[in-house]
N, C-alpha and C positions, 0 to 999 in steps of 0.2 A: 438300128431302127428301134423306135420307141415301142415298148410292149405294155400290155395291160397290167394293171396293178392287181395281183392275185388276192391281196387282202380285201381290196374293194370288191372284187368279183365274188368272193365268198360271202360278203355281207349283203350284196344286192342281186344275187341270183335267185330267181323265183324257185321256191322249193318244189320238189316233185311230190306226187301223191303218196301218202304213207298210211292212210286210214281207209276204213270202209266208207263207202258213200251211201250205204243203206240207211233208210229213214228209221228212226227209233219209234216215231209215232205218226199216225195218219191224222191229218187235220179233219175235224168233223165237218160234215156238211152244214151249211148255214140253214137257219130256219126259213121255211117258205112263208113269206109274209104277204098280207093284203096291202098293197101300196096304192095303186091307182084305182082298184076296183074292177079293172078290165082284166079278166083272167089270163088271156094270152099275153098281154103286155107284162103283167106281173110274173108270169112263167118265164118270159124272155129275160126279164131283169134278174130273176133267180139263177137261170142258167149262166148268164154272164158273170154273176157273183161267184158261182162255182168255178168257172173257168179261171177267174182272176185269183182264186185261192193258190194257184200254182201247185196243186196237189196231184201227183202222178196217178194216185189210186182212183181219182175221180174224173180226170180229164177226158179220157176216152168216152166214158158214159155221158159226160156233159156235151161232148161233141155230137154224140148220137141223139141225145135229147133235143139238141138244137135243130137237127134235121126233121124231127117229128112235129115241131111247132107249126101251127097253121098261119102264124103271122110272120110277115117279112120284117127284117131289121129296120127298114125305112118306116114301115107302118108302126112298129113298136116305138121308134124314136118320136114319131109324130104324136102318138097317144101320150107318151110320157112328157113331151114338151108342153102339150096342152094342160096336162095335170099340174105341172110345175107352175105354169103361168097363172092358172086358176087359183093356186095356193100362194100367190104373192112373190114368186121368184123374180129376181131382177135379171137383166141380160147376162151378167157375169155368172150368176148361179145356174142359169139355164144352159149356157155354153159349157160350163164345167161339169154339170150334172149329166150331160148327154154325150160327153167325149167318148168316142169309140163305139157308140151304140149301133151305128150303121155299118160297122165292119167287124163282125164276130170272127171272121177268118184271121184278121190281124191279132185279135185278142188271144186266139188259140196259138198262133205263131209265137206271140210274146210269152205266153205261158210255158210253152215247150222250151223256149230259150232260157227263161228264168229257172225252170226246173233243172236244166243242164248246168246253169251257173251255180245253183244252190248245191247240186251234187258235187261239183268241183270244190266248193268251199269245204264241204264235209270231208272230202277225200284228202284235202291238203291240211286242214286244221283239226279235224276230228269232230268239231262242233262249231256252231255259229258263235257261241260265246267266246270260244278260243280265238276266233278270227278277230274279235274286237280287242283282244289283249295286245299290249305293246310287242312289236317284233324287236329283234335284236338291235336293228339300226335306230329305232326310236329310244330304246333303253340307253344306247350309247349317247345319243343327243342329250337326253335328260341327265346324263352323268356329267355334262360339261358345266364348268363354273360359270359359263356365259348363258346357260339356258334360262330363258325368260318365260314365265308362266303367269305373268301379270298383265291382264287385259289393258290396264291403264298405265302401263310402262311409258314413261316419257311425258305423261300428262302434267300440266301445271296444277297447283293447288286449286286454282279457280276452276279449271276444267273438270277436275275431280268433283268439286262441289256441285257444279251444274249437271255433271253426269253425261256430258256430250261434247264432241268436238266436230268442227266442220270438215269437209272432205280434203281441203288443202292441208290442214293440220294433220289429218290422218295420214296423208301421203308423206308429209314431212317426217312424221314419227316412224313410219314404215322404213323410210330410207335410213334414218338414224339407227334403228334397231338392226337392220340388215348389215349396216356397216360395222356395228358393234359385234354381232355374233359371227360375222365373216364366214358364213356357210358352215359353222361349227367345225372348221378345219382343225381346231385344237383336239378334237376327239375322233372325228370320222376320217377314214383313209381318203386321200386325195385321188381323184381320177387322173390317170396319166395319158390316156388316149381318148379320142372321140368315142370309141366303142365303150369305154368305161362310162362316159357321160351319158350316152344314150341308154346303156343298161340301167343306170340308176333312175333315169326318168321313167323308163318302162316299168321298173319295179314299183315306184310310187304310184303310178297309174293303175297297175295291177292290184296293189293293195287297196286302193280306193274302190276299185270295182268289186273285189271280193267282199269288202266290208259293206258296201251298198247292198249286195245280194243278201248277206247275213242279216243286216239291219231290217230288211223287208221281212225276212222269215221270222225275226224276233219280234215283229210287230211295231218297229219304229215307224212313226207316222211318215217321215220323209227319208226313210232308208238311213244311209250314213251321210251326214251333211257335209263334212269336210275333215281333212287332216288337221292336226294341231298346227298352229301358226309357224312353228319351228320348221316343219317340213317344207312349207312354201318359202320360208327364208332360205333354206338350203337350195331349193329349186332356182331361186333368183341367182344364187351364186353359180349354179350349174349353167344357167343361160349365158353368163359371161364367158365360161369356159368354151362354149360352142363357138365363140368368136375369136378365141385366142389359141386353143390347141390346134395345131396343124394336123391334117390327116396324114397318117403314116403311109398310106397307099391310096391309089385311086379307087380301089375296091371299097376301102373304108369310107372314103369321101362320098361315093355314090350311095352306100348303105345309110350313112348319116343324113344325107340329103333327102332320101326317100322317106326316112322316119320323120324328119323335120317337117316336110311338106304335109305328110299325113297327120301329124300332131296338131296342125293348125295353130301352133304357138305364135306364128308370125302375125296373127290377127291383133295381138296386144303388145308385141314387142316394138321397140323404137324403129321407125322407118320400115315397118313390116318385116323385121328380121333380115334386113339387107346385109348387115355385118356378118351374120351367120353364113348366108349364101356366098358372099365374097370370100370368106375364109375357106369354104368348101370347094370353090371353083379355082382357088389359087393354085400355084405350083406345089405339088406334094413333095415332101422331103424324100430324098432317095436313101 
């Protein structure tokens, strides 16, 4: 019976916590500002700002302060909407500026979740900055002679001169690049089982999640935008393996199927991932 590739498992197993998750510094409270001129609305906006700091030292106090305000979330949202409209906000700015104002409980829930995620990052990597550094799998990819770090790889001289390409050409070049790098098989260990494939997908998803949390704590405007293109090229190769590696046991087939359905990868795969499902429900090797 086919068994997992131990070299692959060592590279793509999520590491265990090895550092303290204690915070080195406490984020300072934001300045209380006169925004709308309506004291209760401005107080409500300030409390929401404190909650969204995701600072454990302030969260309980912010939650208590929220209970003491005499204005309801709906009323504060109404006052703030009027203020924005009076100051020339367009519909998009109005919608974006009032997101979540009517649901402070959700803001608190999100803050507690973000605090927990940030603590997990510190426990695993020691610091947010360290989470942004290349992991071993990324270093291995970059060691490949096939590694591509040129955004305009495959572009014609004319396309480079204009500085843009249309979507069909972009897709064409993506296909060419992925065929060339071949999932970086020349340097990365190949998955032998479906369990290996799923493990690697889970690893890349986990790495994105922790970097997104770290990016927010480091003040990145959009958290962590995306992995390097080479990681997504590797994932396209892994998607093919989902359709070709036969499940070693029915238990493995069920586990892979549950992960696949939860991952929602079928939303963008050809025929909604039918080839993957057909592979998983086929006769298992004995």
